[in-house]
C-alpha positions as CSV (number, residue, x, y, z in Angstrom):
1,M,4.5,18.6,-10.5
2,V,5.0,22.0,-11.9
3,Y,6.5,24.7,-9.8
4,G,6.5,28.3,-10.9
5,T,5.2,29.5,-14.2
6,I,4.5,27.0,-17.0
7,T,6.9,27.6,-19.9
8,N,5.8,24.6,-22.0
9,P,2.4,25.3,-23.6
10,K,1.6,21.5,-23.7
11,L,1.5,21.5,-19.8
12,N,-1.4,24.0,-19.8
13,D,-3.9,21.2,-20.4
14,I,-2.9,19.1,-17.4
15,N,-5.8,18.7,-15.0
16,D,-6.2,17.4,-11.5
17,M,-7.3,13.9,-10.9
18,V,-10.5,12.9,-12.7
19,R,-13.4,11.1,-11.0
20,R,-12.2,7.6,-12.0
21,E,-8.8,8.2,-10.4
22,V,-10.4,9.5,-7.2
23,I,-12.7,6.4,-7.1
24,T,-9.6,4.2,-7.5
25,F,-7.4,6.1,-5.1
26,A,-9.9,6.8,-2.3
27,P,-10.3,3.2,-0.9
28,L,-6.5,2.8,-0.9
29,V,-6.1,6.0,1.2
30,V,-8.9,4.9,3.6
31,L,-7.5,1.4,4.0
32,T,-4.0,2.8,4.6
33,I,-5.2,5.1,7.3
34,L,-7.4,2.4,8.8
35,F,-4.7,-0.2,9.0
36,G,-2.2,2.4,10.2
37,L,-4.5,3.3,13.2
38,W,-5.7,-0.3,13.9
39,P,-3.0,-2.7,12.6
40,S,-4.6,-5.5,14.5
41,L,-7.3,-5.7,11.8
42,V,-4.6,-7.2,9.6
43,T,-2.2,-8.8,12.0
44,D,-5.0,-10.8,13.8
45,F,-6.1,-12.2,10.4
46,T,-2.6,-13.0,9.1
47,G,-0.9,-13.9,12.4
48,P,-1.7,-17.6,12.5
49,A,-0.5,-18.1,9.0
50,V,2.7,-16.2,9.7
51,E,3.4,-18.2,12.8
52,A,2.9,-21.5,11.0
53,L,5.2,-20.4,8.3
54,V,7.9,-19.4,10.8
55,E,7.6,-22.7,12.6
56,H,7.9,-24.6,9.3
57,I,11.0,-22.6,8.3
58,A,12.5,-23.1,11.7
59,T,12.1,-26.9,11.4
60,I,13.7,-27.1,8.0
61,A,16.4,-24.5,8.5
62,P,18.8,-26.9,10.3
63,A,18.6,-29.4,7.5
64,M,19.6,-26.7,5.0
65,Q,23.0,-26.1,6.7
């Protein structure tokens, strides 16, 4: 980020994001907003695996003490 006047002449050639960067960044922004508004899209999918993992750890945790 550059605030104020540019004193280094090398910084004059800095551009905003190019098309390739926008194409890469846009899906990440959309998915972040989507999963932020509807987290159940992720949690419904990952929930059973997480529950199985928690049960597995709960069964082996007493043996580790």
